[in-house]
N, C-alpha and C positions, 0 to 999 in steps of 0.2 A: 892389615887384613884381620884386625880384631873386631870385637863387638863394641860399638859406641853405645851411649846411654839409651838413645831411642831404640837401638837394636834389641836391648833387653826388654823394653816394653812391648815390642812388636814380635820378637822371635824367641830369644832364649828364656825370657820370663813369661811368655805367653803360653798358658797351658793348652789352649786349643791348637796352636801351631805345633807344639811339642807332641801332641797326640797323633800327628800325621794325618792321613786321609780320614780317620774317624772323627777328627775335630773340625772338618770342613763344615758340617751342619751348623755347629755353634758359631763358626766364623761368619757364616752367611746370615745369621739371625741375631747377632749381638754386636754391640759397639766394638770398635777396633781394639780398644785397650781395656775392655771390661775385665778380662781374666787377670791381667797384671795389677789393675787397681784394686780388685777384690783381694788379691794376695797381700797387698800392702795395707788393706783395711781402709781404703779410701773410696770415694765415689767419683762419678764422672764430673770433672770440673769445667767442662765445656757444654754450654747450653745447646741442646739438640743432638749432642753426641757426634761421633765421627764414624760414618759408615763408609769404609774403604776396604771392602773384603777381598778384592781381586789380588792385591799383592800378598795378603795374608794367606790366601789359598795357594799361591805359588810357593810360599814358605812351607806350608803344610805338606805339599806334594814333595818338595825337596826333603823334608824330614822323613817322610814315608820311604823315600828312596835311600836315604842315608842310614835309616834305622833309629829306633827309639833308644833311650838310655838303658843300659843293661842293669839287671838287678844287683844290688850291693855295690853300686858304683861309689867310689870315694870322691871327696871334694876335688882332689888333685886330678883324678881321672876325668872328672866332669869338665874341669877347665881345659884339659888337653883335647877332649872330644869336641867341645864347643869351639875351640880355636880352629881345629881342623875343619869343622863344618862351616864356620864363618868364612874360611878361606874359599871353600867351594861356592858359597853364596856370593862372595865378592866377584868371582869369575863370571857367574851368571849375570850380575849387575852390569859388568863391563860389556858383556855380549849384548845385553838388552839395550844398553846405551848406544852401542854401535848400530844396532838395528833401528833404533828410534831416529838416529841421525840420517841414516839412509832413507827412511820413509819421509823424514822432514825434507830432504833434498828432492824427493819425488813430488811432494806437495808443492814446494816452491817452483819446481820445473814445470809441473803440469797445470798449476792453478794460478800462481802469483806472477812469475816471470816467464811466461810462455815463450816470448820472443827473445829473451836474454838468458840463455842457459848458463853463461859465465857468471852473471850476477847471482843466479840461484846457487851456483857452486860456492862462490865466495861467501855468501850469506850463511850457508850451511857449515862451511869451514869455520867461520868466526863463531858460530854457535857451538861447534864442537870443542874448540880450544879455549873458550871463555872460562876464566878461573872461577867464576861464580858457580859453575856446574860441578866443581870438584866435590863438594859435600854431597850432592845428589848421588854421585857414583860411589863415593867412599863410605857413605852411611847407607848400609843395606836396607834399612827401614824405608829410605827414600825411593825405593823401587816404585812406590805408588806415583811419584812424580814422573818417573821414566815411562811407566805404562800409560799415564795420562797423556803425555806428549805423543806417544806412539799412536794411541787410538783416536786422539783428536785429529792428528794429521791424516790418519786413514779415513776418518769420517769425512773430512774435507775432500779427499781424493775420490772416494766412492760416490759422494753426493754430486760432485761435479761430473763424474763419469756418467751418472744417471741422467743429469741434465742434458748431456750430449747424446747419449745412446737410447734413453728411455727404456732400458732393459730392466726387467723386474729384479734380476740377480743383483745389479748394482744398487738398487734401492734397498733390498734386503741386507746386503753387506754394509751399506751406509748406516742403517738402523742398528745392526748388530754392533758395529764399531762404536756408535754413539752410546749404546747401552754399556759396553765394556769400559768406555771412557768414564761414564758415570760411576761405575763400580770401582774404578781406579781412584778417583778423587772428585770431590763435590763440584769443583769449579768447571767441570765439563758442561755444566748446565748453561754456561755462557754461550754455548754453541747455538742455543735457541735464537740469540741475537746475532752472533758472529757469522753463522752460516748464511742467512738471508743477505746480510751485509756483503759477504764475499761474492754472492751472485750479482749484486748490484755493482760492486767495484770492478770485478774481474770478468764478468760476462755481460755487463751493461744491461742487466735485466731490471725491470721495475720492481720496487719493494712492494707495491700495491698488488702485483700479480702473485 
């Protein structure tokens, strides 16, 4: 439950996150690691930058709730405080992972394996226990991955709900989830292709339509 290297870049060494709610404005308008890289005297080494503000916003909200660093804090006290705060952040990551798996199961049950609920359950179970996901949960910075899976799955669910119900509420929720998925991590943009493809594969609708 300690801080990994990437956690320092995204959380403990990120000035905007450490400012709590007052740093959210900078988080929403700057590169994910700009604060950390500036402190290290380096520039952005990735062309185009990394715009993944949603997870950083959640870190800033957590920081606001846990409180900022007290004045006159010693190096040892800082390490103890960060360790305690990272423990709480790890708990949040575990809870979000559980939620994302539940939503993934709903997606598989409602969209992919509509007639085979047991296959949907087994698929979600294999996803849950797969060792490759250990780092995503243990590395708090990787909350962006968890949020991305969560909101991508919700986008599929609400988009297919809209296709069945034609209710404006479902369409609005689908668009909102897509937007939040994009704020989580860039590869949510693949939904532009995957969503129509899912209508073709699972609802037998024409791609031309």
